[in-house]
C-alpha positions in Angstrom: 103.6 118.6 99.3 103.8 114.9 98.6 103.7 114.1 94.8 101.3 111.1 94.2 103.1 109.4 91.4 101.1 107.2 89.2 104.1 105.5 87.6 105.3 104.3 91.0 101.8 103.0 91.9 101.4 101.3 88.5 104.7 99.5 88.9 103.4 97.9 92.1 100.3 96.7 90.3 102.4 95.2 87.5 104.6 93.3 89.9 101.5 91.8 91.5 100.1 90.8 88.0 103.3 89.0 86.8 102.9 85.9 88.9 99.3 85.4 87.7 100.3 85.9 84.1 103.0 83.3 84.5 100.6 80.9 86.1 98.1 81.4 83.2 100.8 80.7 80.6 101.8 77.5 82.4 98.2 76.4 81.8 98.5 77.4 78.1 96.3 80.5 78.5 97.7 83.6 76.8 96.0 86.8 78.1 94.9 88.9 75.2 93.5 92.4 74.9 92.0 93.7 71.6 91.6 97.4 71.1 89.4 99.1 68.5 90.4 102.5 67.2 88.1 104.3 64.9 89.3 107.4 63.0 92.5 109.4 63.3 92.2 111.4 66.5 95.8 111.9 67.6 95.1 111.8 71.4 93.2 108.5 71.0 96.1 107.1 68.9 98.6 108.0 71.8 96.3 106.4 74.4 96.0 103.2 72.3 99.8 103.1 71.8 100.4 103.4 75.5 98.0 100.6 76.2 99.8 98.3 73.7 103.1 99.2 75.2 101.9 98.1 78.7 100.6 94.8 77.2 104.0 94.2 75.6 105.9 94.9 78.9 103.7 92.4 80.7 103.7 89.8 77.9 100.0 90.2 77.3 99.0 89.7 73.6 97.5 92.9 72.1 95.9 93.6 68.8 94.9 97.0 67.5 92.0 97.1 65.0 92.3 100.4 63.1 89.0 101.4 61.4 88.7 104.4 59.1 87.0 107.6 60.2 84.0 106.8 58.0 83.5 103.3 59.4 79.8 102.6 59.8 78.1 101.5 63.0 77.5 98.0 61.5 81.1 97.6 60.7 82.1 98.4 64.2 79.5 96.1 65.7 80.4 93.3 63.4 84.0 93.5 64.5 83.0 93.5 68.2 80.7 90.4 67.7 83.6 88.6 66.0 85.9 89.4 69.0 83.1 88.4 71.4 83.1 85.0 69.8 86.9 84.5 69.7 87.9 82.5 72.8 91.5 83.7 72.4 90.4 87.3 73.0 89.8 88.0 76.7 89.4 91.8 76.8 87.8 94.2 74.3 88.2 97.9 74.4 86.7 100.4 72.0 88.6 103.7 72.3 86.3 106.6 72.9 85.2 109.1 71.8 84.0 107.7 68.5 83.8 110.0 65.4 80.0 109.6 65.6 79.3 109.8 69.4 75.7 108.7 68.7 77.1 105.1 68.2 78.8 104.9 71.6 76.0 103.5 73.7 75.2 100.6 71.3 78.9 99.9 70.8 79.4 99.6 74.6 76.4 97.4 75.0 77.5 95.1 72.2 80.8 94.2 73.9 80.3 91.0 75.9 80.2 91.9 79.6 82.8 89.3 80.4 85.2 91.0 78.0 84.3 94.6 79.0 87.6 95.5 80.6 86.7 99.2 80.6 83.7 98.4 82.9 81.3 100.5 80.8 78.7 97.8 80.0 75.4 98.2 81.9 75.8 94.7 83.5 79.2 95.7 84.9 78.0 99.0 86.1 75.1 97.3 87.8 77.4 94.9 89.6 79.5 97.9 90.7 76.5 99.7 92.1 75.4 96.6 94.0 78.9 96.3 95.4 79.6 93.0 93.7 81.9 94.1 90.9 83.7 91.8 88.5 85.7 94.6 86.8 86.6 98.0 88.2 86.4 101.2 86.1 90.0 101.9 85.2 90.5 105.6 86.1 88.3 105.5 89.3 90.0 102.4 90.7 93.4 103.7 89.6 92.7 106.8 91.7 91.7 104.6 94.7 94.9 102.6 94.4 97.0 105.8 94.3 95.4 106.9 97.5 95.7 103.5 99.2 99.4 103.0 98.3 100.1 106.5 99.7 98.2 105.5 102.9 95.6 108.2 102.5 92.6 107.1 104.5 89.2 107.5 102.9 86.9 106.5 105.7 84.9 109.5 107.0 86.6 112.0 104.7 84.8 114.7 102.8 85.4 114.0 99.1 84.4 116.4 96.4 84.3 115.1 92.8 84.3 117.7 90.1 82.5 116.1 87.1 79.7 113.6 86.7 80.8 111.8 83.6 80.3 108.1 83.1 84.0 107.4 82.8 85.2 109.0 86.0 82.9 111.1 88.2 79.8 109.0 88.4 81.4 105.6 89.1 84.0 107.1 91.4 81.4 108.8 93.5 79.5 105.5 93.9 82.7 103.5 94.8 83.9 106.0 97.4 80.6 106.2 99.2 80.3 102.4 99.4 81.2 100.0 102.1 84.9 99.6 102.6 85.7 103.1 101.4 83.1 105.0 103.5 83.7 108.5 102.3 81.1 111.3 102.3 81.0 112.3 98.6 79.7 115.4 96.9 79.5 115.6 93.1 79.7 119.0 91.5 79.0 119.7 87.8 78.2 122.5 85.4 74.9 123.4 87.1 76.2 123.3 90.6 76.0 126.7 92.4 78.7 128.1 94.8 81.2 125.5 93.7 84.1 127.1 95.5 82.2 127.0 98.8 81.7 123.2 98.3 85.2 122.4 97.1 86.9 124.4 99.9 85.5 121.9 102.4 87.0 118.9 100.7 89.6 116.8 102.5 90.1 115.2 99.1 89.3 117.1 95.9 89.1 115.1 92.6 88.8 117.1 89.4 87.7 115.4 86.2 86.2 118.3 84.2 88.7 118.5 81.4 89.2 122.3 81.6 92.8 123.2 81.5 94.1 124.9 84.7 90.7 126.1 85.7 91.0 125.2 89.4 93.1 127.6 91.5 94.0 127.8 95.2 90.8 129.6 96.1 88.9 126.3 95.4 91.1 124.2 97.7 91.2 123.7 101.5 94.5 124.0 103.3 96.3 120.6 103.4 93.8 119.0 101.1 94.7 116.0 98.9 94.2 116.8 95.3 93.7 114.3 92.5 93.9 115.9 89.0 92.3 113.7 86.4 92.5 116.3 83.6 94.8 115.7 80.7 94.5 118.7 78.4 96.7 119.8 75.5 97.6 123.5 75.3 99.7 125.2 72.7 103.4 125.7 73.6 105.8 126.7 70.8 108.8 125.8 73.0 107.8 122.1 73.1 108.8 119.7 70.3 105.2 118.8 69.4 103.9 122.4 69.8 101.9 121.6 72.9 102.2 120.6 76.5 100.0 118.6 78.8 98.3 120.2 81.8 95.6 119.2 84.2 92.5 120.9 85.5 94.4 122.2 88.5 96.7 125.2 88.5 99.4 123.0 89.9 102.1 125.6 90.6 99.6 127.9 92.2 98.3 125.3 94.7 101.3 123.1 95.4 102.3 125.1 98.5 98.8 124.8 99.9 98.0 121.1 99.5 99.2 118.1 101.4 99.5 115.9 98.4 98.7 116.0 94.6 98.9 114.0 91.5 101.1 115.5 88.7 100.1 115.9 85.1 101.4 114.0 83.3 102.6 111.1 85.4 99.7 110.9 87.9 96.4 109.3 87.2 97.2 108.3 83.5 99.7 105.5 84.3 97.4 104.0 86.9 94.4 104.0 84.4 96.4 101.8 82.1 97.6 99.6 85.1 94.0 98.9 86.1 93.2 98.1 82.4 95.9 95.4 82.6 94.5 94.2 85.9 91.0 93.9 84.4 92.4 92.0 81.3 94.0 89.4 83.6 90.8 89.0 85.6 88.9 88.7 82.3 91.2 85.8 81.3 90.7 84.2 84.7 86.9 84.7 84.6 86.6 83.1 81.1 88.6 80.1 82.3 86.6 79.6 85.5 89.4 80.6 87.8 89.3 82.7 90.9 89.8 86.4 90.3 92.7 88.3 91.8 92.4 91.3 94.1 95.0 94.1 94.4 96.8 94.3 97.7 
């Protein structure tokens, strides 16, 4: 089995971004990403910290706006509007989920589409569906870059995506079935019947269901490529923090059957952050009327 290492793939993206960042700075443009964190969810805090660390390594300015758990929708929207109007801020990200999930749609729609580096805004999703994207959704495009860098061909392949969420499953299925990728894509979800029959035909299986170690070897075709998007905490008294991270896939059970697989952690996660950095740089270019960059 070939391990599909996100850290290695991410580093290649960072190397490509460095020259563009240097060029922007020569023109007195300092790329900047502002992140809004509402509440005290520990997982969200870790994600935000990792994003800030990536910014620091690339010399991208980063600000974290910490709002209390009880922050109102109007307080969040006011902050977003202020950031929309700040020309020094190129990218805006509101860490999801919010304590009140009912606010999420309006929050996403309030972020200016030119600063929507998560690619959640309806305008950016519309551009994605029409195959004229400005930004790419971070996790889906990170997955594609991992496959590309490992020379795993997508054209004509049967791809099964487990999960139809707006963050991963839905946009990923649209990208993979589009021109230039040319996969035949099946999306499975909680109402899908005979899931094992479907997944066992997949040349490439991508799981984004968030159920720890729920997919075993009986779901997977011999020599399939497996992308495990799940990042789940399960209790482990041996670990320092009292938990360990696992994916959706029973990795030890399937590793002798598959051709290649992303580990958890160290697989999709690092590439999600790398694409966020890529989108932030493109946002800075877009807002300064400069040509966008494309990943090699």
